[in-house]
All heavy atoms as an XYZ file, in Angstrom:
691
protein
N       4.879     18.622    -17.029
C       4.707     17.529    -17.850
C       3.432     17.949    -18.750
O       2.379     18.294    -18.336
C       4.248     16.368    -17.000
C       3.873     15.188    -17.851
S       3.318     13.782    -16.844
C       4.934     12.989    -16.629
N       3.762     17.901    -20.066
C       2.560     18.257    -20.950
C       1.577     17.141    -21.210
O       0.423     17.457    -21.587
C       3.220     18.661    -22.308
O       3.929     17.510    -22.844
N       1.958     15.997    -20.919
C       1.034     14.802    -20.966
C      -0.045     14.932    -19.844
O       0.372     15.074    -18.728
C       1.857     13.533    -20.937
C       1.064     12.220    -20.881
C       0.421     12.100    -22.356
C       2.000     11.022    -20.722
N      -1.253     14.799    -20.202
C      -2.319     14.758    -19.231
C      -2.424     13.466    -18.466
O      -2.420     12.346    -19.213
C      -3.769     15.003    -19.848
O      -4.717     14.810    -18.837
N      -2.236     13.421    -17.312
C      -2.310     12.195    -16.427
C      -3.511     12.173    -15.434
O      -3.397     11.518    -14.529
C      -0.914     11.841    -15.790
C      -0.519     12.977    -14.824
C       0.186     11.578    -16.841
C       0.618     12.579    -13.858
N      -4.334     13.051    -15.696
C      -5.515     13.110    -14.739
C      -6.356     11.914    -14.897
O      -6.439     11.296    -15.949
C      -6.429     14.310    -15.002
C      -5.660     15.580    -14.737
C      -6.606     16.624    -14.180
N      -5.957     17.951    -13.995
C      -5.621     18.340    -12.858
N      -5.684     17.591    -11.823
N      -5.104     19.590    -12.786
N      -6.856     11.407    -13.766
C      -7.665     10.221    -13.680
C      -9.017     10.526    -14.213
O      -9.691     11.466    -13.755
C      -7.610      9.653    -12.218
C      -8.613      8.382    -12.152
C      -6.251      9.275    -11.785
N      -9.523      9.718    -15.098
C     -10.895      9.743    -15.662
C     -11.860      8.833    -14.853
O     -12.966      9.143    -14.717
C     -10.905      9.608    -17.107
C     -12.256      9.686    -17.699
C     -12.181      9.762    -19.322
C     -11.740      8.493    -19.853
N     -11.810      8.411    -21.307
N     -11.338      7.626    -14.629
C     -12.218      6.584    -13.969
C     -11.328      5.709    -13.265
O     -10.117      5.489    -13.599
C     -12.994      5.909    -15.081
C     -14.052      4.986    -14.485
O     -14.659      5.364    -13.402
O     -14.257      4.002    -15.002
N     -11.878      5.015    -12.192
C     -11.185      3.954    -11.468
C     -12.082      2.852    -11.078
O     -13.254      3.191    -10.680
C     -10.441      4.613    -10.270
C     -11.459      5.228     -9.200
C      -9.563      3.624     -9.553
N     -11.573      1.666    -11.147
C     -12.420      0.456    -10.814
C     -11.631     -0.419     -9.760
O     -10.488     -0.679    -10.137
C     -12.745     -0.320    -12.034
C     -13.489      0.296    -12.998
C     -14.991      0.391    -12.599
C     -15.753      0.949    -13.838
N     -16.516      2.211    -13.464
N     -12.181     -0.829     -8.703
C     -11.539     -1.830     -7.832
C     -11.434     -3.155     -8.519
O     -12.500     -3.585     -9.054
C     -12.259     -1.787     -6.580
C     -13.704     -1.398     -7.045
C     -13.575     -0.518     -8.194
N     -10.298     -3.843     -8.401
C     -10.114     -5.179     -8.901
C      -9.873     -6.096     -7.728
O      -9.558     -5.709     -6.623
C      -8.933     -5.220     -9.861
C      -9.044     -4.371    -11.078
C      -7.728     -4.433    -11.867
C     -10.270     -4.685    -11.937
N      -9.717     -7.345     -7.965
C      -9.322     -8.370     -7.023
C      -7.922     -8.098     -6.435
O      -7.128     -7.537     -7.222
C      -9.428     -9.797     -7.528
C     -10.842    -10.144     -8.005
C     -11.799    -10.338     -6.819
O     -11.358    -10.897     -5.801
O     -12.912     -9.886     -6.998
N      -7.555     -8.698     -5.253
C      -6.192     -8.722     -4.742
C      -5.553     -7.278     -4.692
O      -4.452     -7.005     -4.917
C      -5.347     -9.549     -5.736
C      -4.049    -10.000     -5.059
O      -4.083    -10.127     -3.776
O      -3.045    -10.272     -5.746
N      -6.417     -6.419     -4.303
C      -5.978     -4.984     -3.828
C      -5.333     -4.234     -5.125
O      -4.341     -3.545     -5.011
C      -5.038     -4.948     -2.717
C      -5.722     -5.445     -1.393
S      -4.654     -5.229      0.018
C      -4.713     -3.415      0.186
N      -5.991     -4.461     -6.228
C      -5.424     -3.668     -7.462
C      -6.553     -2.780     -7.885
O      -7.804     -2.954     -7.577
C      -5.112     -4.746     -8.502
S      -3.641     -5.636     -8.214
N      -6.187     -1.736     -8.705
C      -7.053     -0.795     -9.363
C      -6.847     -0.775    -10.814
O      -5.682     -0.849    -11.222
C      -6.723      0.578     -8.733
C      -6.927      0.875     -7.242
C      -6.461      2.247     -6.879
C      -8.325      0.645     -6.811
N      -7.982     -0.616    -11.545
C      -7.832     -0.355    -12.946
C      -8.156      1.187    -13.087
O      -9.224      1.539    -12.814
C      -8.822     -1.109    -13.690
C      -8.726     -1.179    -15.239
C      -7.444     -1.826    -15.598
C      -9.827     -1.908    -15.867
N      -7.073      1.887    -13.512
C      -7.205      3.354    -13.575
C      -7.234      3.816    -15.049
O      -6.330      3.513    -15.823
C      -5.946      4.002    -12.881
C      -6.021      5.516    -12.825
C      -5.825      3.381    -11.464
N      -8.315      4.532    -15.446
C      -8.329      5.108    -16.863
C      -7.895      6.529    -16.693
O      -8.595      7.370    -15.923
C      -9.819      5.061    -17.317
C     -10.208      3.621    -17.487
N     -10.354      3.040    -18.681
C     -10.614      2.620    -16.583
C     -10.780      1.825    -18.643
N     -10.935      1.620    -17.421
N      -6.945      6.957    -17.435
C      -6.490      8.307    -17.444
C      -7.102      9.134    -18.586
O      -7.540      8.512    -19.645
C      -5.032      8.340    -17.690
C      -4.194      7.863    -16.409
C      -3.941      6.493    -16.221
C      -3.985      8.742    -15.283
C      -3.304      5.969    -15.265
C      -3.322      8.188    -14.159
C      -3.014      6.804    -14.094
N      -7.059     10.512    -18.468
C      -7.794     11.226    -19.589
C      -7.024     11.209    -20.883
O      -7.699     11.360    -21.916
C      -7.790     12.781    -19.054
C      -8.797     12.950    -18.006
C      -8.870     14.411    -17.645
O      -8.125     15.303    -18.041
O      -9.890     14.809    -16.802
N      -5.924     10.713    -20.934
C      -5.113     10.577    -22.201
C      -5.310      9.192    -22.884
O      -4.709      8.877    -23.711
C      -3.682     10.686    -21.998
C      -2.993      9.689    -21.066
O      -3.702      8.838    -20.681
N      -1.729      9.885    -20.719
N      -6.399      8.521    -22.259
C      -6.832      7.187    -22.873
C      -5.961      5.998    -22.469
O      -6.273      4.905    -22.991
C      -7.098      7.377    -24.351
C      -8.115      8.292    -24.850
C      -9.422      8.250    -24.081
O      -9.995      7.103    -23.878
O      -9.930      9.390    -23.796
N      -4.954      6.238    -21.708
C      -4.072      5.180    -21.251
C      -4.768      4.548    -20.038
O      -5.434      5.271    -19.194
C      -2.728      5.616    -20.797
C      -2.012      6.346    -21.995
C      -1.773      4.598    -20.315
C      -1.488      5.426    -23.025
N      -4.672      3.176    -19.984
C      -5.212      2.434    -18.824
C      -4.148      1.657    -18.135
O      -3.361      1.040    -18.739
C      -6.323      1.409    -19.292
C      -6.902      0.627    -18.144
C      -7.522      2.121    -20.015
N      -4.090      1.839    -16.817
C      -3.064      1.189    -16.025
C      -3.605      0.387    -14.916
O      -4.659      0.760    -14.376
C      -2.053      2.206    -15.477
C      -1.182      2.905    -16.553
C      -0.012      3.510    -16.029
C       0.791      4.063    -17.128
N       2.161      4.468    -16.663
N      -2.912     -0.676    -14.489
C      -3.351     -1.410    -13.309
C      -2.377     -1.072    -12.274
O      -1.147     -1.051    -12.508
C      -3.205     -2.976    -13.652
C      -3.648     -3.852    -12.481
C      -3.476     -5.325    -12.984
C      -3.959     -6.227    -11.695
N      -3.836     -7.684    -12.140
N      -2.881     -0.806    -11.085
C      -2.060     -0.284     -9.958
C      -2.253     -1.263     -8.769
O      -3.429     -1.444     -8.365
C      -2.431      1.168     -9.574
C      -1.569      1.598     -8.445
C      -0.222      2.299     -8.831
C      -1.806      1.548     -7.165
C       0.543      2.702     -7.852
C      -1.026      1.999     -6.123
C       0.227      2.649     -6.566
O       1.094      3.026     -5.521
N      -1.158     -1.783     -8.198
C      -1.248     -2.715     -7.129
C      -1.021     -2.022     -5.805
O       0.067     -1.481     -5.703
C      -0.154     -3.815     -7.255
C      -0.277     -4.949     -6.328
O      -1.043     -4.783     -5.270
O       0.258     -6.073     -6.591
N      -1.923     -1.841     -5.043
C      -1.905     -1.093     -3.746
C      -0.978     -1.858     -2.771
O      -0.331     -1.093     -1.918
C      -3.346     -1.165     -3.019
C      -4.417     -0.501     -3.942
C      -3.269     -0.411     -1.625
C      -4.250      1.021     -4.077
N      -0.730     -3.103     -2.911
C       0.126     -3.763     -1.992
C       1.567     -3.279     -1.882
O       2.162     -3.350     -0.953
C       0.140     -5.259     -2.317
C      -1.115     -6.025     -2.058
C      -1.170     -7.409     -2.228
C      -0.830     -7.936     -3.556
N      -1.676     -7.563     -4.718
N       1.971     -2.536     -3.003
C       3.376     -1.915     -3.094
C       3.407     -0.796     -1.974
O       4.538     -0.476     -1.634
C       3.684     -1.501     -4.342
C       2.788     -0.364     -5.014
C       3.082     -0.152     -6.382
O       4.190     -0.263     -6.827
N       2.078      0.232     -7.145
N       2.334     -0.241     -1.506
C       2.345      0.793     -0.527
C       2.227      0.366      0.908
O       2.582      1.079      1.799
C       1.267      1.788     -0.747
C       1.092      2.476     -2.206
C      -0.149      3.304     -2.305
C       2.355      3.408     -2.370
N       1.939     -0.960      1.070
C       1.554     -1.396      2.473
C       2.764     -1.300      3.349
O       2.754     -0.852      4.581
C       1.107     -2.870      2.391
C      -0.257     -3.045      1.768
C      -0.647     -4.507      1.849
C      -1.344     -2.257      2.505
N       4.019     -1.768      2.909
C       5.186     -1.694      3.792
C       5.505     -0.263      4.177
O       6.070      0.038      5.199
C       6.383     -2.361      3.193
N       5.345      0.714      3.221
C       5.787      2.056      3.448
C       4.835      2.876      4.170
O       5.217      3.763      5.035
C       6.036      2.758      2.072
C       7.201      2.202      1.272
C       7.176      2.885     -0.101
O       6.258      3.496     -0.612
N       8.415      2.825     -0.731
N       3.553      2.649      4.042
C       2.454      3.478      4.598
C       1.443      2.641      5.240
O       0.503      2.210      4.510
C       1.850      4.410      3.469
C       2.927      5.155      2.730
C       3.303      4.769      1.530
C       3.568      6.231      3.295
C       4.242      5.477      0.746
C       4.450      7.061      2.600
C       4.870      6.604      1.346
N       1.519      2.396      6.551
C       0.533      1.496      7.310
C      -0.977      1.903      7.034
O      -1.802      1.024      7.165
C       0.955      1.652      8.673
C       2.382      2.126      8.637
C       2.499      3.034      7.447
N      -1.227      3.222      6.660
C      -2.692      3.582      6.592
C      -3.389      2.791      5.492
O      -4.509      2.475      5.580
C      -2.806      5.078      6.260
C      -4.369      5.487      6.574
C      -2.351      5.459      4.972
C      -4.569      6.956      6.574
N      -2.557      2.244      4.477
C      -3.183      1.539      3.411
C      -3.592      0.197      3.822
O      -4.345     -0.671      3.113
C      -2.228      1.471      2.179
C      -2.072      2.735      1.551
C      -0.972      3.543      1.765
C      -3.020      3.403      0.719
C      -0.776      4.791      1.183
C      -2.975      4.532      0.232
C      -1.758      5.316      0.467
O      -1.600      6.563     -0.152
N      -3.140     -0.333      4.944
C      -3.513     -1.610      5.549
C      -5.069     -1.604      5.702
O      -5.746     -2.779      5.581
C      -2.954     -1.906      6.977
C      -1.452     -2.243      6.943
C      -1.270     -3.569      6.440
O      -2.068     -4.475      6.756
O      -0.109     -3.894      5.955
N      -5.689     -0.480      5.953
C      -7.115     -0.432      6.044
C      -7.896     -0.896      4.844
O      -9.023     -1.268      4.929
C      -7.548      1.069      6.491
C      -7.112      1.315      7.978
C      -7.160      2.821      8.346
N      -8.570      3.253      8.054
C      -8.751      4.591      8.143
N      -7.812      5.611      8.355
N     -10.039      5.061      7.921
N      -7.288     -0.720      3.747
C      -7.882     -1.183      2.486
C      -8.009     -2.674      2.237
O      -8.622     -3.133      1.317
C      -7.199     -0.563      1.324
C      -7.167      0.961      1.296
C      -6.389      1.508      0.069
C      -8.601      1.550      1.152
N      -7.440     -3.393      3.269
C      -7.660     -4.902      3.202
C      -9.108     -5.234      3.450
O      -9.574     -6.288      3.118
C      -6.734     -5.634      4.139
C      -5.216     -5.581      3.710
C      -4.416     -6.307      4.761
C      -2.886     -6.402      4.284
N      -2.139     -7.121      5.313
N      -9.832     -4.302      4.041
C     -11.322     -4.333      4.197
C     -12.005     -4.197      2.909
O     -11.919     -3.182      2.340
C     -11.779     -3.406      5.188
C     -13.277     -3.347      5.385
O     -14.020     -3.459      4.329
N     -13.743     -3.252      6.568
N     -12.473     -5.287      2.273
C     -12.950     -5.246      0.986
C     -14.089     -4.166      0.650
O     -14.185     -3.593     -0.366
C     -13.489     -6.659      0.552
C     -12.361     -7.575      0.175
C     -12.944     -9.010     -0.292
O     -13.859     -8.954     -1.136
O     -12.425     -9.898      0.128
N     -14.939     -4.103      1.755
C     -16.050     -3.046      1.555
C     -15.542     -1.725      1.400
O     -15.921     -0.932      0.696
C     -16.994     -3.200      2.740
C     -17.704     -4.505      2.893
C     -18.560     -4.819      1.628
O     -19.253     -3.920      1.190
O     -18.398     -5.851      1.182
N     -14.447     -1.274      2.223
C     -13.797     -0.086      2.131
C     -13.090      0.086      0.759
O     -13.261      1.030      0.037
C     -12.917      0.144      3.309
C     -11.992      1.557      3.105
C     -13.003      2.774      3.125
C     -11.122      1.590      4.363
N     -12.454     -0.912      0.372
C     -11.629     -0.910     -0.911
C     -12.539     -0.692     -1.946
O     -12.218      0.137     -2.967
C     -10.862     -2.307     -1.095
C      -9.985     -2.144     -2.246
C      -8.692     -1.550     -2.245
C     -10.306     -2.855     -3.428
C      -7.924     -1.497     -3.367
C      -9.353     -2.882     -4.493
C      -8.268     -2.112     -4.484
N     -13.768     -1.208     -2.072
C     -14.652     -1.022     -3.197
C     -15.239      0.360     -3.270
O     -15.844      0.756     -4.346
C     -15.865     -2.121     -3.061
C     -15.442     -3.441     -3.287
C     -16.536     -4.453     -3.096
C     -16.101     -5.882     -3.170
N     -17.268     -6.826     -2.995
N     -14.960      1.172     -2.242
C     -15.543      2.585     -2.243
C     -14.652      3.604     -3.052
O     -14.906      4.758     -3.033
C     -15.753      3.040     -0.848
C     -16.755      2.318     -0.023
C     -16.791      2.851      1.422
C     -18.157      2.412     -0.671
N     -13.651      3.084     -3.593
C     -12.698      4.003     -4.306
C     -13.385      4.894     -5.413
O     -14.348      4.417     -6.033
C     -11.474      3.254     -5.067
C     -11.985      2.289     -6.093
C     -10.416      4.115     -5.442
N     -12.923      6.104     -5.462
C     -13.587      7.091     -6.435
C     -12.470      8.106     -6.865
O     -11.533      8.278     -6.271
C     -14.786      7.782     -5.864
C     -14.326      8.744     -4.656
C     -15.594      9.335     -4.065
C     -15.282     10.210     -2.913
N     -14.334      9.933     -1.916
N     -12.827      8.623     -8.000
C     -11.931      9.723     -8.559
C     -12.076     10.963     -7.678
O     -13.286     11.266     -7.344
C     -12.122     10.080    -10.001
C     -11.397     11.261    -10.553
C     -12.057      8.789    -10.880
N     -11.140     11.560     -7.265
C     -11.147     12.749     -6.445
C     -10.396     13.910     -6.922
O      -9.654     13.805     -7.848
C     -10.614     12.304     -5.065
C     -10.954     13.249     -3.857
O     -11.975     13.904     -3.971
O     -10.190     13.270     -2.963
N     -10.665     15.172     -6.462
C      -9.974     16.369     -6.792
C      -9.866     16.675     -8.342
O      -8.821     16.959     -8.700
C      -8.538     16.280     -6.234
S      -8.548     16.192     -4.458
N     -10.956     16.410     -8.893
C     -10.962     16.577    -10.405
C     -10.008     15.791    -11.193
O      -9.418     16.187    -12.294
N      -9.673     14.603    -10.655
C      -8.745     13.781    -11.381
C      -7.383     13.716    -10.857
O      -6.578     13.051    -11.429
N      -7.148     14.570     -9.831
C      -5.768     14.603     -9.280
C      -5.476     13.372     -8.333
O      -4.257     13.391     -7.893
C      -5.562     15.882     -8.596
S      -5.648     17.298     -9.489
N      -6.395     12.544     -8.088
C      -6.219     11.507     -7.201
C      -7.331     10.488     -7.195
O      -8.425     10.799     -7.849
C      -6.069     12.052     -5.744
N      -7.185      9.388     -6.611
C      -8.306      8.506     -6.264
C      -8.308      8.493     -4.693
O      -7.274      8.663     -4.104
C      -8.262      7.161     -6.912
C      -8.142      7.115     -8.306
C      -7.008      6.330     -6.303
N      -9.540      8.232     -4.157
C      -9.589      8.327     -2.756
C     -10.656      7.340     -2.275
O     -11.723      7.111     -2.935
C     -10.013      9.742     -2.212
N     -10.603      6.981     -1.045
C     -11.616      6.131     -0.336
C     -12.316      6.804      0.815
O     -13.461      6.628      1.027
C     -10.778      4.892      0.323
C     -10.371      3.913     -0.804
C     -11.079      2.815     -1.074
C      -9.175      4.006     -1.473
N     -10.364      2.270     -2.137
C      -9.184      2.902     -2.348
C      -8.082      4.834     -1.506
C      -8.057      2.611     -3.160
C      -7.021      4.578     -2.309
C      -7.055      3.477     -3.162
N     -11.619      7.782      1.357
C     -12.273      8.629      2.383
C     -11.343      9.923      2.522
O     -10.446      9.977      1.746
C     -12.505      7.861      3.698
C     -11.274      7.399      4.260
O     -10.231      7.861      4.136
N     -11.426      6.198      4.899
N     -11.552     10.723      3.580
C     -10.762     11.843      3.750
C      -9.314     11.629      4.127
O      -8.456     12.402      4.101
C     -11.480     12.827      4.617
C     -11.632     12.309      6.039
C     -12.497     13.165      6.820
O     -13.466     13.864      6.260
O     -12.246     13.320      8.042
N      -9.019     10.350      4.598
C      -7.696     10.020      5.109
C      -6.899      9.183      4.111
O      -5.671      9.203      4.153
C      -7.930      9.073      6.350
C      -8.546      9.821      7.497
O      -8.348     11.050      7.677
O      -9.351      9.232      8.241
N      -7.580      8.495      3.245
C      -6.827      7.554      2.242
C      -6.996      7.955      0.829
O      -8.147      8.029      0.349
C      -7.316      6.166      2.524
C      -7.186      5.696      4.033
C      -6.440      5.224      1.623
C      -7.790      4.298      4.263
N      -5.888      8.258      0.261
C      -5.903      8.645     -1.173
C      -4.647      8.265     -1.895
O      -3.579      8.018     -1.215
C      -6.284     10.069     -1.463
C      -5.248     11.000     -0.837
O      -4.222     10.645     -0.396
O      -5.596     12.217     -0.818
N      -4.552      8.312     -3.200
C      -3.356      8.078     -3.937
C      -3.369      9.127     -5.103
O      -4.342      9.157     -5.834
C      -3.360      6.627     -4.509
C      -3.336      5.611     -3.367
C      -1.947      6.484     -5.345
C      -3.484      4.238     -3.991
N      -2.209      9.776     -5.243
C      -2.173     10.862     -6.381
C      -2.111     10.299     -7.740
O      -1.665      9.127     -7.857
C      -0.907     11.697     -6.073
O       0.270     10.961     -6.527
N      -2.450     11.100     -8.662
C      -2.396     10.597    -10.071
C      -1.029     10.334    -10.480
O      -0.701      9.364    -11.306
C      -3.134     11.636    -11.038
C      -2.360     12.834    -11.435
C      -2.074     13.983    -10.417
O      -2.462     13.756     -9.162
O      -1.594     15.090    -10.846
N      -0.028     11.089     -9.941
C       1.379     10.889    -10.281
C       1.849      9.423     -9.903
O       2.505      8.747    -10.535
C       2.295     11.984     -9.750
C       3.613     11.682     -9.937
C       1.883     13.319    -10.296
N       1.495      9.057     -8.610
C       1.833      7.775     -8.038
C       1.197      6.627     -8.863
O       1.814      5.687     -9.269
C       1.428      7.603     -6.646
C       1.581      6.164     -6.041
C       3.142      5.723     -6.104
O       3.974      6.477     -6.166
O       3.181      4.418     -6.219
N      -0.145      6.880     -9.238
C      -0.864      5.838    -10.032
C      -0.219      5.657    -11.419
O      -0.052      4.640    -11.952
C      -2.319      6.289    -10.176
C      -3.131      6.379     -8.862
C      -4.422      6.934     -9.075
C      -3.371      4.840     -8.417
N       0.200      6.799    -12.009
C       0.753      6.820    -13.307
C       2.248      6.181    -13.235
O       2.461      5.271    -14.035
C       0.926      8.194    -13.891
C       1.485      8.265    -15.157
C       2.908      8.631    -15.503
C       0.983      8.039    -16.451
N       3.124      8.418    -16.789
C       1.929      8.190    -17.493
C      -0.357      7.665    -16.875
C       1.647      8.081    -18.779
C      -0.692      7.653    -18.174
C       0.290      7.723    -19.111
N       3.092      6.685    -12.350
C       4.347      6.120    -12.321
C       4.499      4.630    -11.824
O       5.331      3.824    -12.169
C       5.312      7.053    -11.424
C       5.525      8.317    -12.166
C       6.335      9.263    -11.276
O       6.666      9.014    -10.179
O       6.599     10.375    -11.779
N       3.626      4.270    -10.919
C       3.572      2.985    -10.183
C       2.779      1.906    -10.836
O       2.798      0.745    -10.579
N       1.873      2.351    -11.862
C       0.996      1.523    -12.553
C       1.662      0.837    -13.786
O       2.627      1.189    -14.209
N       1.052     -0.342    -14.157
C       1.452     -1.073    -15.381
C       0.459     -0.877    -16.438
O      -0.804     -1.137    -16.208
C       1.632     -2.537    -15.027
O       2.588     -2.654    -13.925
C       2.085     -3.329    -16.174
N       0.799     -0.508    -17.663
C      -0.212     -0.257    -18.730
C      -0.873     -1.544    -19.164
O      -0.101     -2.567    -19.233
C       0.539      0.462    -19.949
C      -0.466      0.899    -20.897
C       0.125      1.697    -22.004
O       1.385      2.050    -21.967
O      -0.538      1.994    -22.999
N      -2.088     -1.496    -19.271
C      -2.891     -2.629    -19.781
C      -3.618     -2.290    -20.980
O      -3.929     -1.008    -21.201
C      -3.896     -3.273    -18.798
C      -3.040     -3.774    -17.561
C      -4.830     -2.181    -18.219
N      -3.933     -3.145    -21.842
C      -4.669     -2.862    -23.008
C      -6.013     -3.540    -22.933
O      -6.219     -4.799    -22.803
C      -3.911     -3.398    -24.245
C      -2.598     -2.703    -24.291
C      -1.429     -3.381    -23.844
C      -2.373     -1.514    -24.926
C      -0.236     -2.634    -23.807
C      -1.250     -0.862    -24.942
C      -0.070     -1.469    -24.387
N      -7.038     -2.693    -22.888
C      -8.578     -3.207    -22.672
C      -9.331     -3.170    -23.997
O      -8.837     -2.441    -24.877
C      -9.192     -2.588    -21.525
C      -8.483     -2.928    -20.243
C      -9.216     -1.021    -21.733
């Protein structure tokens, strides 16, 4: 893919959502709840204190909360909804 989809910044939002800023200046909202049924590890993010710890990881290749919980930039890009800020 020639389009840069690396994550530049991420902010936790209410209701288990993330606001993800990509290096190509696109901003998307990503709802973590879509992962809960498939991957039980994301249930831990219902803890608001943990959820707020999200950060950009691996040089923009993912966002992560700790060494066990992360989401790739491809998932954030494909599963997110573009927003205009």
